[in-house]
N, C-alpha and C positions, 0 to 999 in steps of 0.2 A: 524571147518572142518579143516585137517591136509592136508597138500602138500607131497603126495610120494616124498620120498629121492632121484629118479631118473633125477625129474624135478629139483629139488633141488638145486644137484649137479653143475650140467652143467652152472645153470644159475649163480651161486656164481663165477664157472669157466668164465664165458662169462664176469663179472664185473671184477673180477683181471686184465684179458685179457685188458678189455679198458683200466682200470686203467695205465696198465702197459705201453698199447701205449702209452697215452695221456702223462704219467711223459716220456716217450725215444723221443717223437716227440717235447715237451716243450724243451728238452735236446738237440736237435738237433736245436734248435732256437736259444738256447744259445749261441751254437760252431758257429752257423752261424754270429749272432752278435757280439762273437769274434774276429771271424775271420775278418770282416768289420772292426771292430776298430782297430784291430792289423795293421791292411793294413796303417792306419791313424799315425801312430808311436808312437802310445799311448802307455806309460810303466803301462802293463795290468797283472804283478806279485801281489802275495797277498798281499807283504808288498807295495805294490804302490797303488793299488787300495787301500786298505783301507786305507793310507794316503789322497789319492784325498777326497775320500768318507766323511771322516772326516773334513780337511779342508775343507770342500763344503756343508755337510750337516749335521755337530756336531752334538747333541746327537739324533738328527731323523734318522739317518742314519738306524739303525735297521727297524725301524717300514716302512721307505721307501723299504728296503731289503725284509723283508715279502711281504707288497705289489705288489714289484717287482715278486714275485717268484710266488704268485697267481696268477697274470695276464699272467705270463708265462706259469704256469701249466694252464690255460681257455686256453689258445693259442691253446697249445697241444690238450685238451682238443675239442676245435670246429675243429683242422684239424683235427682229427680221425675222428670225427662223418661227419665230410663235403667228406672225402676221403672215407668215406668205411669203417674205418680199423677196427670197432669194432661190435661186433654183437648182443651185448644188448643197446638199449636204453638209452639216459641218462634224468634225468628229472633238465630240467635247471631252474625251476622256484628258487632255492636255491642259485644256483650258479649267476643268476640275483640279488637276494636280497643282496647276498656279496658283488658283483660289485657296486650294487647303494649306500651299505655301505663306500666303499672304493671311488667312485668316490665324496662322500659326504665328506668325511673325511680329504681325502690326502691335498686341499686346506688350511684346518685348523692347520693340523698336520705342514707345512709350513709354514702359517701364524704366528704360534704361537712361532718355532722356529726363527723365522724373528725378531720379538717381545725382543725375549731372546738374541738373539744376541745383537741387537741393544745396548740396557741397559746394556750387557757387554761393546760393544763398547765402551761405554761415560762413566761409571764408570772408567776401563782401562784407558781412554783418562784423565778424571778430575783427577784419581791420580796421575797419572803421569805428566800432566801440558801438556808443547807443547812439549816435547822432539821426539826424532824419533824413539823410542821404542815405546812414546804412539800412534802417528802416525801410525806406525807398526798395534800394536792392533787394532787400530780404523780400519782400512781397511782390516784387515782377519777377524774381527769379522763382516762387513758389506760384506763381500765376501762372510761368510755363511749365513746371511742371506736371501741375493738374490739370494743365489745357493739352498737353502730350499723352498723357495717361487718357484723357477720355476720349481723344482724335483714335487713340491706339483702339481704345475698345471696340469703339463707332465703327472704323476699318474693319476690325476684325467681324464684327456684327453682320456688316454687308457680306463680307467676301463669306461668309457661313450661310446667309441665306441665299444668294446666289448658287456657291455650290449645290446647296440642299435641294432648288429647284430643277439646276443641270441633272442632277444625279436623277432625283424623279421623273425629269422627261426621258432621262437614257433608258431606265428600267422598265417605262412604259411602253417604248417604241420597241 
C-alpha cells in the first residue's frame, strides 16, 4: 500500500520541525547552564573547559561529553513535547532504551577510569620514589579517578531521572 505524497511531506516537515525545536530547546538549556556557571566565576572558555575536563575526567571525557549531549537533547525533546511545540508525536521507546543503556554504562565508564587512574598514580609514585613530583602525580591521578567516578554517577542519575519521566509519560497516555 502506498501513502499519498501529499500526506508524507507534511509528516516529514513536522518531524523536521520537531527535531529542530528539540535541538533549539536543548541549546537554550545549555546556554542557561553556561550562564549559571559563569556567575560562579568558573573559567568557561574552550581552553579552560578542555583543561578542567582533561584534568578531572581523563580519557573518559569524550564519552561523558557524548552522553551529556544526548541527555541535553532528550531534555529538549521532552520540553518540546511537554510544552506542545511539536505537531508530530515522538516514539519514546527507543529513547528510553538508550537512556537505560547510558544509565547503566556511565558508572562503569567512571569506575574503569577510576581504576586506570589509580594504577597510573601508583606506577608514577613507585617510579619516582617519594619526591614531590611523585606526590603531585599521585594526587592528580587520584583527582581524575574521583572526578570520573562522580561524573559517571551524575550522568547515570540524570539518565535514570529522564527515563523515569519518559516512562511515566508513556504510561499516562
